[in-house]
N, C-alpha and C positions, 0 to 999 in steps of 0.2 A: 430626389423623387419623394412624393408623399407615400407614406407606408399604408397600404390598404389593410384595414382590420386592426385588431388589437392583439399583440402577442402578450401572453401572460406566462409567468414562471412561478410555480409554487415555491414557497419559501423553504427551500431545502438546501440553501447554501450555494445555489448554482451561480449566482452573479455577485453575491455580496451586497446587493442593493437594498435589501429589506431592512426594516427596523427591528430591533432586538426583541421587542415585547409582543409582536403579533402572534396570533394563533397559527397553528400549522396549516389550517385549511384556507387561510386568506391568501389571495394571489396578488401579485404586483405586476405592473406593466413594465416591460423591458424594451429598451431600444433594440432594434434588430441587429445592430452591429455588436451588441454584447452577446448575441446568440450565435450569429455567423461570423465568428472572429477571424481576422486575418485573411479575409477572402481575397484581397488584392494579391496575395502570394500563394493562392491555391494552385496546386499542380495536377491533382487527379481526384476524380469523384467516383463514388459508388452509392447505390441507393437500394434499400430493401423496403418494399411496399407491401404491407399486410392488409388485412381487411379493414382496419380502422386507424392504424398507426404507420407513419413513414419514418424510416431511420436513414439519415443521410450521413455519409462518411466522406471526408476529404483530407488531403495531405497538404500541409503548407510549410513554407520555410519561415522561421521566426528569427528576427534580428533582435539581439539583446546585448546589453553591456556586460563585459567581463573585466574584472580587475586582474591585471597582469603584473608580475614582478620580474625584475631583471637586475643583475649586478651593474653597478656604475662602471663606465669606461674610464679606467685610470691611466690609460696610455698617455705618456708625456708628463705624468705627475711623479714626483719623487716618493711621496707618501700620501696615504689617505688622511684626511682631516679627522682628528680624534673623535669628534662628536657628530660626524657625518652619519646619516642613516646607513644601514648595511646594504640596502638595495633601493631602487626607485620603483614607484608604482605608477602604472598607466592604465587608463580605462579604454578598452577597445571594443569594437563591435564584432560580434560573432554570429554566425548563422547556424541554427540547428533545425532539425525536422520535428514537426508536431502532427499528430493525428487528431482530427476533430470528429466527434460523433454526436449527432443531434437527433432527438426523437420528438415527433410532434404528430398531432392529429392530421389525418388525410384532408380534413376540411381546409387546412392551411397550405396545402401543397402548392396551389397556384401562386399565392402571394409569396411564398418562400422562393419558388423558382424565379419569380420576377426580381426579387431582391438579389438573388445570386447572380442572375444575368447582368443586372445593372452595376454590379460591383466586381465583376471579373475583369482583370487587367492583363492583357497580353498572355492569356493562358495558352499553354502548349497542348492542353488536353483536347483530344478530338473524339474520344469515346467515353461513355459513362457505363460502368458495370452496373447491372440491375438484377435483383433477385426478388423473390417473394411473389405471392399470388397476384398482387396489383401491378407488377412490372409490365405486364402486357396491356392492362387496362389504361395505364398512364403513359405508355410508350410514346404516343404521338404528341402528347402535351409536353413531355420532357424534351423531346427532340426539337419541338417548335420553340420552346422558351429558351433552352440553353444552346441550341444549335450544335448539339452533340449527338453522335450516333449511339443508340442504346444497344448494349451487348448483353444479352440475357445469360445469367449464370444459374447453374443447377442449385436448387434450394438446399438440399441436404449437404452437398459438398461445401457450400458456403457456411452453413451452420457449424459443421465440424471444424473447418479451418478457424472460424471465429472462436469456438470453444477452446481449441488447443492454444490459441493466441492468448486469451485472457487467463487461462490456467497457468501458463508459463510466465506471464509478465505482470500480473496484478496480484500481489500478496493479499490474502484474506478475500479472495474472489468468491470462494465457495463457502456456503454456510449450512448448518443444520437449523431447522426451525422448530422451536419448542414453545408452544403457545402459552403454557402456564408458568414459564420461567421468567425470571428477570435478569438479564434481558432475554427477549424472545429469540434473538439471533446468536448462534454460536459459530464463529468463523473458524475455518480450517487453515492451518499453516500451509505455506507453499510446499507441495510435494515435489522433490527433485525429479521423480520419475512419474510422469502423469499417465503413462500408458500401462496396461490397457484399462479402459473404462467403458461403461455402458451409458449411452445418451438416449434418454427417453424424451422425444419431442412430441408434445401434446398440442396439436392444432385442432383442426376439425376432426381428424382421426388421430391415431397414435402410431408413430414410427419408433422402432427400437433398433438402435445401431450399436454394434460393437466396434470401438475405435482402438486399433492396435498400434498404429504409428502415425506420424505426421500425415502421411498420404494413403495409408491403408485402413479401410474401414469396410464393414459388411453389415448390410441390413439383415437382421436376424429374426425380426418378427414385428408385429403391430396389431392394431385393432381398429375396427370401424367405429368403435364406441369411444368417443373422445369429447373434445370441447364443443364440437358441432352438435353432438348428441345432447349434451347438457343444455346448450342454447336452444336447440330445436324442440326437444321434449318440454323444456322449461317454458318456452313460449306457448306451447299448446296447453300446458297445465295451468299456467298462471296468467296468460294473456299479456305477459310482460315481454316486450321485444328487445330491450337493451340488456346486454350481457352484464354490465356492472350492476344494474338494478336487480337482476336475477341473483347475483352473488350477495347483494345486500339483503334481499329477502331470505336467502339461505342462512345468513349470519344470525337472523333473528328467530329462526325456526327451531322446532323440537322434532327431530326425525322419529322419535319413539312413538309419536302420535300416529304415524303412518306406517312405520316399519314393524314387522313382527320380530320380536326379540326372542332369544333363547328361553328367557324366563316365561314368556307368553306360551311357549310350547311345553316346557317341562316344569313350570312352576318355580323355577329358580335356576341355579347353575347346573350344567351337565357334568357331574363329578367324574364319571367314567372317562369322558373325552377331555376333561379339563377345560371346558368352555364356560366363560363367565356368563352370568345371567343377562348382562347388558349387551351381549354380542348380537349383531343383527343376524337373525335366522333367515329372514326373507324380506328383501327390499319391497316396499309398498304392500307387504303381506296383509296388513289390516284393512286395506281399502277394498279387498274382495268381499269381505263379510260384514264390515261395519256399515250400519245404516246412518251415515252422517256426512256432512260436508267437511272437507279438510281445508285448512287455511293455506293460502299461497306460500306463506313462510315455511310451513311444515313440509309441504310437497317439494319445495325448492331444496330444503335441507336434505330430505331423503334422497332426492335425485343426485345431489352433489356427492353424498356418501356412497351411493351405489356406483357411480362412475369412477370416483377416486379410488374406492376399494378395488374395483376391477382392474384399474390401471396399475395400482400398487402390487396386486397379486401377480399380474402378468410380468411386471418389471422384475419382481423378486424371483419368479421361476426362471426367467432368462438369465438373471445374474448368477443364480446357482448352476444353471446348465453350463454356463461358460466360466465358472469359477471366478467370478468378479465380486468384489465387495464394495466398489464405488459406483453409484448410479446417480448421474446428474439429470435433473428434470428441467425442461424448458418448454417454451412454446406459448401461444396465446392464452391457453387455459390457465397457466401459472400467473404470470405478470405480477408477482409479488403479493398476490392475494392470500391473506393469512388463513382463511377457512380452507382454501384449496390445499395449501402447503401442509396444514395440520392433518387433514384427512389422508393425504398421500403418505405422510410420515408415519401416521398410526398404522396404516395398511402394511407398509414395508416392514415396520418393526414387528407387527403381529405375525405375518406370514414367514419372516426369516428368523423369528425368535431372536431378534437383535443382531444378527450376524451381517446383515446388509444395511448400509446406511443410505438414506435418502438425502441427497445434497442438492441445493439450489444455488443459483449464481446471481451475484449482485448486478451484473451487466448482461443478464440473459437476453434482454430485449435487443441488444446490439449485435448478437452473434452473427446473424445473416449479413448485416451491413459490413462488419469487420471482415468476414470471409470473402464477400464480393470485392471489397477493396484489395485484399491480399491477392486475389486472383488476377486483378488488373495491374498489380504492382510487382509481379514476380521477377521482372528484369532488374528491379532495385534490391532484390534479396532482403526483404524486410525481416525475414526470420533469422538472418545472420546477426541481427542486432538485439540488444535488450532494450525494452521500453519500460517506462514507469508512468503511473498515473499522476497527472498534474492536479493536485488538490485545489489549487487556486482557480482552475478553470472547469472543475467538474461539479455536477450536482451530487448530492448524497443520496443514499438509499432512503426512501421515505417510509415512514410508518404508514401502514395501510390498515389501520384499525377498523374492523368490521362494524364497530358500534357507530361509526360516523356514516352519514348518508352518502350515497354515490356522488352527489354534487359537491360534498365537502371533501371527500378523500380521494376521489378518482383523479387520475392525471389528465383527464380531458381538459382541453383549453390550456394546457401547460406545455412547456418545453423542458426537456431534460437533456443534460449535456455530459459528455465524457471527453476529456482531453488527455492525450498521452504523449510524452516527450521521448524522442529517440535518445538513448544514452550513448555517450561517446564510446563506451567499452562494453563488450559482452560480460555479463555477470553470471557467476557460478557459485557453487558451494565451496567453502573452505574444505580441502581434502582431509583435514584433521578432525572434523566433527565425528564424534563417536557414532551417532545414528542420525544422519541428516533428516529422514522423514519425521522424526519426533522432536527435532530442534525447534525451540521457540525463542526468538531473540529477546522478547520483553519479559521483565521480571514481574510486573504487575499489570493485570488486565483491568483497565479503568472502566470498561464496559460492564464488568462484573462487580467491581468494588465501588459502591456508591459513595462511600466516605472519601476514598482516595480521589474519585472523579471530581467531586465537589471541590476538594482542596486544590487540585492541580488546575482545574479550569479557572478558579478564582486567582490562583497564582499567575497564570498567563494573562488574565485580564489586567491584573494590577501591574504587571511588568510592561504593558503595552506602551504607556507613555514614555518609558525609558528607551524602548526600542525605536519609537518614532523619533525621539531626540537624537539618538545615536545615528539613525539613518540620515537625518538632515545634516548633522555635523560632519558626516563622512563625505559630503559633497558641497563644500563651502562656496564653490564657484558656480553652482547650478542655480539658475533663477527660478526654476520650478520645483526644486527639491521639497520645499514645504508642502506644496500642493500635492505632489506624488505621495509624500509620506502620509498625508491625511487620507488619501484614497486607500493606501495600504492599511491604515488603522481601521477604516470602515469595513473593508473586506474581511480582515482577520477577525475583527470583533463579531461580525455576523456569522462567520464560521464557528466561533466559540459558542454563540447563542444557539446555533443549530445543534451543536454537539451536547449542549445542556439538555435539550429536548429529545434528541435522537443520537445517543452516544454511539450507536451502531452505524451511523450514516456512511462512514468510509471504511468499514470493516472494524476490526478490534481497535478500540480506543486505547492509546498508550501515551506515555510521556514522549516517546519517540515520534509518534504520528503528530502530536501537537507541535513539536519542534519542526518537523519536516513541513507541515502545512504553513507554518510561519515563514520558513525559508522560501517556499514556493510563492507566497504572497509578496514577500520582499522582492524577489526576482521579477515578478510580474510588473512591478512599478519601478523597475530599473535601479534597485539597490543591491548590486551583486555581492558586495562585501563591505558592510558597514563598519567592520572592525579593522579594515586594512591598515589604516594609519596608526591605530592603537598597537596592532601587532608589529608594525614596522618599528615603532618607537621602543616597545618592550624587547624586541629581538636585539636592537642596538645596545640597550643597557645591559642585557644578559651576556651578550658576546664580550663586552668589555670586562665582565666579571669572571669569565670562563677560566683564564689562566690561573687566577688566584685560587679559585675553587679546586682546580685539579692539583695545584701545589699542596693545598691543605689536605686533600684526600691522600695524596701519595706519601705524606709525612706520617700518616696513621699506621698503626699495626694492622695486620690482615683482618682480624675479627672486628676491630673498631671501624675499619674502612667499609666492611660489608654493611654494618648497621647505618653508617653515615650515608652510604649510597642509597639505601632504601629510604631513609628519612628525607634525603634530598629529593627522591622521586615523589614522595608523599607531600612534602612541604611545597615543592614546586607546583603541585597541583592545586594549592590554595593561594597561589601568587605571593608566597612569602618565603624567601630563602631562610633557612634555619627552622628547626622543627618545633619552635615554641608554640605555634598556633594549634597543633593537633592535641586532641584530648587523650589523656592516659586513664586507665589502661586501654589498649587497642580493643576495639569492638570484636574484630575477627583477627586472631593472631596465630599465624602458622610460621612465624619468623624462625623459631628454633629448628623446625623441620627443614626450612629452606637453607639455613646455615649449615645444617648437617649434610644436606645434599651437595652444597658447594665444596665440601671437603672431599667429595668423591670425584670421579672423572668429569671432564668438561662436557657440556652439551655439544652436539654436533653443529646444530644451527638453531638460533633463536629468532622467532618472528615476533616483533614488537609493534603493537598498535599504539601510536603516539596520540596525545590529546592536545593540550594547549600550546600556543606559541610562547615565546619569551622565556621566562624562568623555567617553566615546566620542561620544554623540549631541550633547552640549551644547558641549564644547570641541574636538571633532574635526569632526563633521559640520556643525554650524550655521555655524561660520566659513567652511567650504568652500562651503556653500550661499550664504552672504552674498556671497562673492567672485564666484560665478557670476551672482548677481542683479545685482551692480554691472557685470558685463560685458554685461548685457542678455539673459541666458539665463533662460528660465522654468524652474522647478524643481518636479517632482513628488516629494515625499518619502514613500516607502512604508514603513510599519512593520507589524509583526505584528498581526493581528486579535485574537489571544488570547495569553496569557502563555506563555513557554517560557524556562527558566533566567532569566538577568538581562537578556534582550532587552527593548528598549523596545517597548511596545505602542502602538497607534494612539491610544488614549484618553490615555495618558501623554504622547505627543508633542504632542497638542493643547494640553495644559496647559503643557508646556515651551515651546512656540512662543509661547503667549500671554504667558508671563513674559519671554521674550527680546524679544518685540515691545515690551514696556513699557520695555525698556532700550535698544533699538536701532532707529533710524528706518528703516534699510534693510529690516529684516525686517518692521517694522510696516507700511510702505507696500506691500511685496510681498504680504503677507497680505490687506490691504484691497483691493488691485487684482487679486487672484487670479493674481498671477504666481508665487506660492508656494502650492502646494496640498498638503495633507496627506491621504493616503489609506491605506486598509488593504489588506494583501496577500491576505487571505482565509486566511492560514496561522497556525497556532499551533505552529510548529516552529522550532528553532534553525537549521535548514537552509532551503534555498530550492529549491522545484520550480517552474521557470518554465512548466511545462505545466499547473499547477493554481493559477491566480491569480484574484483577484477580478474578476468580469466588469466592474464599474465602473472598476477600474484599467485594464483592457485598453482600454475605450472611451475613457478619458481620454488614454491614450498615443497612440491613433489621432488623436483630436481635436486634440491639441496638437502632433502631429508630432514626437515625441521622437526625437532624433538622437544622444543620448549616454546610456548606461546605466552607472551606478556601483554595483558590488556590493562591499560591504566586510565584513570579518570572516572568521574561519577556517571557520565552518560554512557560510557562503553562498558564499565565493569559493574555498575550497580543497576541503573535503569535498564540496561540490556546486558545479557550474558552472565549475570550473577549465578544462574543455575546451568549455564551451558556446559555440556559434558564433552570433553575432548579425548582423543586417542593418545595424547601425549601429556607430559607435565605442563602445568599452566600456573601463572601468577596473575591474580586479579587484585589490582591495587587502586585504592581511592580514599579520599577524605570526604566525609559526608558534609556538604556545605549547605544543607537544608535542615532546619531544626525539626520540622514535622517528620521528614523522612528518617532522621536520626532516631527520633522517639519511636517511630514505627518499627525500626530495626532493633530497638532496645538499647540505644546509646544516646550520646549527647551530640550537640553541634560540634563539628570538626572531629567526630569519631573516625578512627582509622579502620579501613578494611585491608587486611593483608592476608589474602587467601591463596595458599599454595596447595595445589591439588595434583595427585598422582593417580592415573587411571588404574582401576582394579586389574589384576592379572587376568 
């Protein structure tokens, strides 16, 4: 079919189709199938139609390639061939669930519905959940175009369901807005207990809702003075009919030309009451007595301050009344506009004396659509799963600088996307975190650290050619591997350029998020495990060395062996057996304290987060595990659920352990007696977020009473978790394989981190 009209997507990383050097305000035309992705597998729809924007949600099943490993079948053979790989690799198709959320102007609704209708194949969907003020207005059009029955859902219920969903599933969803800071956005870490909170929804009026649980909420107040008031009075005062133009006028105005300030009344600050001279004493107070014309800009600014301050004070009073310190703001009035967020933030801070925090949401515009979708999907129990944002298929948070004109910065004429993948396993906090609410996985915030951001973005750009070559080489029999790899390169390159301009686009920018985005982009173009054959080969070589290494270790005296085991762990992490590669002296050295601890009673249970395949896991981690087992310590060995770089996966670790057990009676008996347990982390990242771990792993940690956590590797122990505080003893081990980072930490290339920590009593 010919596509009616032109779809445009602002260059915020939504499609990866833009060129790297374009300005933020330029738009690009996108094929509709890059917006409405995977429609042929769509199963269920929901729609939220506001006054000017439509938010569409749908669920689809996504087929993608997965690299699987399994032991060779040696039945009928006398012995294995000496140089045979330790396992075979096969690529299989798997089906996973994905949620798609698309935001566009109502002017496009008819064309969008036409495209959806023409690309639905054998859909089982008979009903579409609808919410928002426009759901009634467009009901007949939707039913006619999609031939689906429209089932209208309560707006507030949908908003709250959507809010709960994003707060639980999207890290760095909530942010504080600080206009004069660099960056403007300060993201909050995922709070394990999101309830209770206050939701202030600012549409035409204001609704204030106390949310206590997943399904229990109470309307506690509101106001008729909201976004509609600003728009209506603004139109009367300025003759400007468009909301965005009104905000643009406000961004250029000086409210003090119209408002009466404290200094206008008292000649300066009011010392007795502690009121600043710049505080507004009376909104529009000067207009009653001044014999002059006021500019549209000044009147718009005064009006915005008046309404935002009123809303902020009202929200603050309700927060204090209900003893709540978290207030989330959303609704048409917000929409990411900096002037609005700034005035509300100022008002909340002023009236609460800093005790209540104004929080905004990256995906605030989707809350109603998400909630409506969840209402229609309750039989599938979507809340029983964990979900994760797919960075490859999502737009980023755009800068909405008020200095740009509405035509330049507004999202009108653009499409914004959010995609979320259903994760295979529910994710929860590691029970051993000292204080889960204050846990931050990442060591350096690149959003905040401009020098580090510039360095790491350049690093990832320069590494891109190597990643592309690795991806192509991993699929030698594929005729289109080079073409897919080139598409991957373009998409990831565009993401990096977006992040140079808008480091806050996907929340806090970190080395972890850069790595995760790269993995998402690789997966999108069907490169599920570019290192699979490299890992297979290195595991085979290391397994053949294992018996000799164990014999050498067993021949050493006790103290010599402990040092050799630690050096083996560290050296294995730089792909080089033998500790010659590491720099002396060690940059962080708690080894003597660790040795002293080993002279005491054994630990009950050690949780070890493994890093790389090959030498690292087989000649570094397993000898260390073996020593702990000999001391009487149970071991939980946790490996990635899915592939990332050359990290060992859980399925690979099972085969490696099976092969080692065939060579070593200590490991063999520990596996048989379940004193050595191999589990998956629930992660497919080179880094480690201890707040999003497999629920089964967390249960096992509690059940076995783990009292030692070992985190090894640069991604897990330095880029993340370097400052992680635990309730038990911990070892953080790494070799710094990056010269810039080593210098930042005060060391040299291949400096050693050996950090043994004991929690305070």
